[in-house]
PAZAPA-4460 file (N, C-alpha, C; in steps of 0.05 Angstrom, whole numbers, plus 32768, in hexadecimal, padded with zeros to 4 digits):
% residues 118
    n_x    n_y    n_z   ca_x   ca_y   ca_z    c_x    c_y    c_z   seq   type   mol
   80DF   7FED   813F   80E3   7FF3   8122   80D4   7FDE   8111     1      Q     A
   80CA   7FE7   80FB   80BD   7FD3   80E7   80CA   7FD4   80CD     2      V     A
   80CF   7FBC   80C1   80DA   7FBB   80A7   80C6   7FB4   8093     3      Q     A
   80C6   7FC3   807C   80B1   7FBE   8068   80BC   7FB7   804E     4      L     A
   80B3   7FA3   803F   80BC   7F9C   8026   80A5   7F96   8012     5      V     A
   80A3   7FA8   7FFF   808D   7FA7   7FEC   8094   7F95   7FD5     6      E     A
   807D   7F8A   7FC8   807F   7F7C   7FAF   8065   7F7E   7FA2     7      S     A
   8065   7F74   7F86   804C   7F71   7F79   8049   7F88   7F63     8      G     A
   805A   7F9C   7F61   8057   7FB1   7F4D   805C   7FA6   7F30     9      G     A
   8056   7FB6   7F1D   805B   7FAC   7F02   804C   7FBF   7EED    10      G     A
   804A   7FB4   7ED5   803D   7FC4   7EC1   8024   7FB5   7EB7    11      S     A
   800E   7FC4   7EB4   7FF5   7FBA   7EAA   7FE8   7FCD   7E99    12      V     A
   7FD5   7FC2   7E88   7FC3   7FD3   7E78   7FAE   7FDF   7E89    13      Q     A
   7FA2   7FF5   7E7F   7F8C   8001   7E8B   7F75   7FEB   7E8F    14      P     A
   7F69   7FEB   7EA7   7F54   7FD8   7EAC   7F5E   7FBF   7EBA    15      G     A
   7F79   7FBC   7EBA   7F85   7FA5   7EC7   7F87   7FA7   7EE5    16      G     A
   7F93   7F91   7EF1   7F95   7F90   7F0E   7FB1   7F88   7F18    17      S     A
   7FB6   7F92   7F2D   7FCF   7F8A   7F3B   7FCA   7F87   7F59    18      L     A
   7FDA   7F77   7F67   7FD8   7F77   7F84   7FF5   7F7C   7F8E    19      R     A
   7FF6   7F90   7FA0   800F   7F96   7FAD   800F   7F8A   7FC8    20      L     A
   8027   7F80   7FD0   802A   7F76   7FEB   8040   7F84   7FFA    21      S     A
   803E   7F85   8014   8052   7F91   8025   8057   7F80   803D    22      C     A
   806E   7F73   803E   8074   7F63   8056   8080   7F74   806B    23      A     A
   8074   7F73   8082   807C   7F83   8099   8086   7F71   80AF    24      A     A
   809C   7F78   80BA   80A8   7F68   80D0   80B4   7F7C   80E5    25      S     A
   80B7   7F72   80FC   80C0   7F81   8112   80AB   7F87   8128    26      G     A
   80AA   7FA0   8130   8097   7FA9   8146   807B   7FAC   813C    27      S     A
   8070   7F96   8131   8055   7F97   8125   8040   7F9F   8139    28      I     A
   8042   7F98   8152   802E   7F9B   8166   802B   7FBA   816C    29      G     A
   803F   7FC9   8165   803C   7FE6   816A   8031   7FF7   8155    30      S     A
   802A   7FEA   813E   801E   7FF7   8127   8002   8001   812D    31      I     A
   7FFC   801B   8126   7FE3   8027   8129   7FD2   8022   810E    32      N     A
   7FDE   8027   80F8   7FD3   8023   80DE   7FE7   801D   80CB    33      F     A
   7FE0   8011   80B4   7FF1   800D   809E   7FE3   8019   8086    34      M     A
   7FF3   801E   8071   7FE7   802A   8059   7FF8   802A   8042    35      G     A
   7FEE   8034   802B   7FFD   8036   8013   7FFC   8054   800A    36      W     A
   8014   805F   8003   8016   8078   7FF5   801F   8072   7FD9    37      Y     A
   801B   8087   7FC8   8028   8084   7FAD   8032   80A0   7FA5    38      R     A
   8046   80A0   7F93   8050   80B8   7F87   8054   80B5   7F6B    39      Q     A
   8046   80C5   7F5C   8049   80C7   7F3F   805F   80DB   7F37    40      A     A
   806B   80D7   7F21   8081   80EA   7F18   8077   8107   7F19    41      P     A
   8086   8117   7F26   8080   8134   7F26   806A   813C   7F39    42      G     A
   805F   8128   7F48   8048   812F   7F5B   8052   8127   7F78    43      K     A
   8043   8133   7F8B   8048   812D   7FA6   803F   8112   7FAF    44      E     A
   804A   8107   7FC4   8042   80EB   7FCE   8024   80EE   7FD8    45      R     A
   8014   80DB   7FD1   7FF8   80DA   7FD8   7FF2   80C2   7FE7    46      E     A
   7FE3   80C6   7FFC   7FD7   80AE   800B   7FC1   80A2   7FFC    47      L     A
   7FC2   8088   7FF8   7FAF   807A   7FE8   7F9A   806B   7FF8    48      V     A
   7FA3   805D   800B   7F92   804C   801D   7FA0   8046   8038    49      A     A
   7F91   8042   804C   7F9C   803A   8066   7F89   8026   8074    50      T     A
   7F94   8017   8085   7F84   8002   8095   7F8F   8003   80B2    51      I     A
   7F7D   8003   80C4   7F84   8004   80E1   7F88   7FE7   80EC    52      T     A
   7F92   7FE4   8103   7F95   7FCA   8110   7F7A   7FBD   8114    53      S     A
   7F64   7FCD   8113   7F4A   7FC3   8117   7F3C   7FBE   80FC    54      G     A
   7F4B   7FBF   80E7   7F43   7FB9   80CA   7F30   7FCF   80C0    55      K     A
   7F32   7FE5   80C8   7F21   7FFD   80BD   7F32   8008   80A7    56      S     A
   7F25   800B   8090   7F33   8013   8077   7F29   802F   806F    57      A     A
   7F3D   803C   8063   7F36   8058   8056   7F45   8059   803B    58      W     A
   7F36   8066   8028   7F43   8069   800E   7F40   8085   8003    59      Y     A
   7F52   808E   7FF4   7F4F   80A6   7FE6   7F3A   80A5   7FD0    60      V     A
   7F2A   80BA   7FCB   7F14   80B8   7FBA   7F1A   80AC   7F9E    61      D     A
   7F32   80B2   7F96   7F38   80AA   7F78   7F3C   808B   7F74    62      S     A
   7F3E   807B   7F8B   7F41   805E   7F8A   7F2A   8050   7F96    63      V     A
   7F17   805D   7FA1   7EFF   8050   7FAE   7EF1   8040   7F99    64      K     A
   7EEA   8026   7FA2   7EDC   8013   7F90   7EF0   8006   7F7D    65      G     A
   7F08   800B   7F7C   7F1C   7FFF   7F6A   7F32   7FF1   7F7A    66      R     A
   7F3A   7FFB   7F91   7F51   7FF3   7FA1   7F45   7FE6   7FBC    67      F     A
   7F51   7FD2   7FC6   7F4A   7FC6   7FDF   7F64   7FC1   7FF0    68      T     A
   7F64   7FCD   8009   7F7B   7FC7   801B   7F74   7FB3   802E    69      I     A
   7F85   7FA2   8033   7F82   7F8D   8049   7F9C   7F86   8055    70      S     A
   7F9C   7F78   806C   7FB4   7F71   807A   7FAE   7F57   8087    71      S     A
   7FC4   7F48   808B   7FC4   7F2F   809A   7FDB   7F2F   80AE    72      I     A
   7FD5   7F29   80C7   7FEB   7F28   80DB   7FED   7F0C   80E5    73      S     A
   8006   7F01   80E3   800A   7EE4   80EA   8011   7EE2   8108    74      R     A
   801E   7EF7   8113   8025   7EF8   812D   802F   7F15   8134    75      D     A
   803B   7F1A   814B   8041   7F35   8151   805B   7F3F   8143    76      N     A
   8066   7F2F   8132   807E   7F36   8126   807D   7F37   8108    77      T     A
   8069   7F2D   80FC   8066   7F2E   80DE   8049   7F34   80D5    78      K     A
   8047   7F44   80C0   802D   7F4B   80B7   8031   7F50   8099    79      S     A
   801D   7F4C   8089   801D   7F52   806D   8005   7F64   8065    80      T     A
   800D   7F7A   8058   7FFB   7F8E   804E   7FF6   7F8A   8030    81      L     A
   7FDD   7F8C   8028   7FD8   7F88   800B   7FC7   7FA0   7FFF    82      Y     A
   7FCB   7FA4   7FE7   7FBA   7FB7   7FD8   7FB2   7FAB   7FBE    83      L     A
   7F99   7FA2   7FBC   7F8F   7F98   7FA3   7F85   7FAE   7F92    84      Q     A
   7F8F   7FB1   7F7C   7F88   7FC8   7F6A   7F7B   7FBD   7F4F    85      M     A
   7F61   7FC4   7F4D   7F54   7FBB   7F36   7F4B   7FD3   7F25    86      N     A
   7F44   7FCD   7F0A   7F3C   7FE2   7EF8   7F52   7FFA   7EF7    87      N     A
   7F69   7FF1   7EF5   7F7F   8007   7EF6   7F7D   801B   7EDF    88      L     A
   7F85   8032   7EE7   7F83   8049   7ED2   7FA0   8054   7ED0    89      K     A
   7FA6   8060   7EB9   7FBF   806D   7EB5   7FC8   8081   7ECC    90      P     A
   7FB4   808C   7ED7   7FBB   80A1   7EEC   7FC2   8092   7F07    91      E     A
   7FC1   8077   7F08   7FC9   8069   7F1F   7FE7   8062   7F1E    92      D     A
   7FF4   8069   7F06   8012   8064   7F02   8020   8075   7F19    93      T     A
   8031   8067   7F28   8040   8074   7F3D   8052   805F   7F4A    94      A     A
   8064   8069   7F5B   8072   8056   7F6E   8060   8054   7F87    95      V     A
   805B   803C   7F8F   8049   8039   7FA7   805A   8030   7FBF    96      Y     A
   8056   803C   7FD6   8066   803A   7FEE   8053   802D   8004    97      Y     A
   805D   8019   8012   8050   800F   8028   8058   8021   803F    98      C     A
   8048   8023   8053   804B   8038   806A   803E   802E   8083    99      Y     A
   804C   8031   8099   8041   802A   80B5   8043   8042   80C7   100      T     A
   8031   8046   80D9   8033   805A   80EC   8031   804D   8108   101      K     A
   8046   8053   8118   8048   8049   8134   804C   805F   8145   102      R     A
   8036   806A   8152   8039   8082   8163   8044   8099   8153   103      G     A
   805B   80A2   815A   8068   80BA   814E   807B   80B0   8136   104      I     A
   807C   8096   8134   808F   808B   8120   8081   8081   8107   105      Y     A
   8090   8084   80F1   8087   807B   80D6   809B   8068   80C9   106      S     A
   8092   8056   80BB   80A5   8043   80AC   809B   8043   808F   107      D     A
   80AF   8041   807D   80A9   8042   8061   80B7   802A   8053   108      W     A
   80AA   801F   803F   80B6   800B   802D   80C7   801A   8018   109      G     A
   80D3   8008   8006   80E3   8014   7FF3   80D6   801C   7FDB   110      Q     A
   80BC   8014   7FD6   80AB   801C   7FC2   80AC   8008   7FAB   111      G     A
   8096   8005   7F9D   8092   7FF4   7F86   8084   8004   7F70   112      T     A
   808E   7FFF   7F57   8083   800F   7F42   806B   8002   7F35   113      Q     A
   8056   8012   7F30   803E   8009   7F23   803B   801A   7F0A   114      V     A
   8039   800F   7EF2   8035   801D   7EDB   801E   8011   7ECB   115      T     A
   800C   8024   7EC4   7FF1   801D   7EB6   7FF2   802C   7E9B   116      V     A
   7FF7   801D   7E87   7FFA   8028   7E6C   7FF2   8014   7E56   117      S     A
   7FE4   8020   7E41   7FDE   800F   7E2B   7FF3   800D   7E17   118      S     A
***
């Protein structure tokens, strides 16, 4: 099992930046990839970015060039996932969730709110 704790959400004006963090602990060695989802009010949950254990990254088209996903693993029991978000737009407003995939299992964080508004 993997435990995920997110932090770093908040409110910013359009064009601003935020960095989300996700502290992962537990069976880190079994993770295939980690990522961030987001869910805006009245919309379905959307996959935003993923990163594999080999550091290969993927982004949804709407955030390419603005968001950067990265991860640091300190040992086989702790890892931190980041999402650097630059040039934020009002349409980026959502609850952001950290996510890991381990074989047939998935783990989710509790979510952190990001609000982009003038």
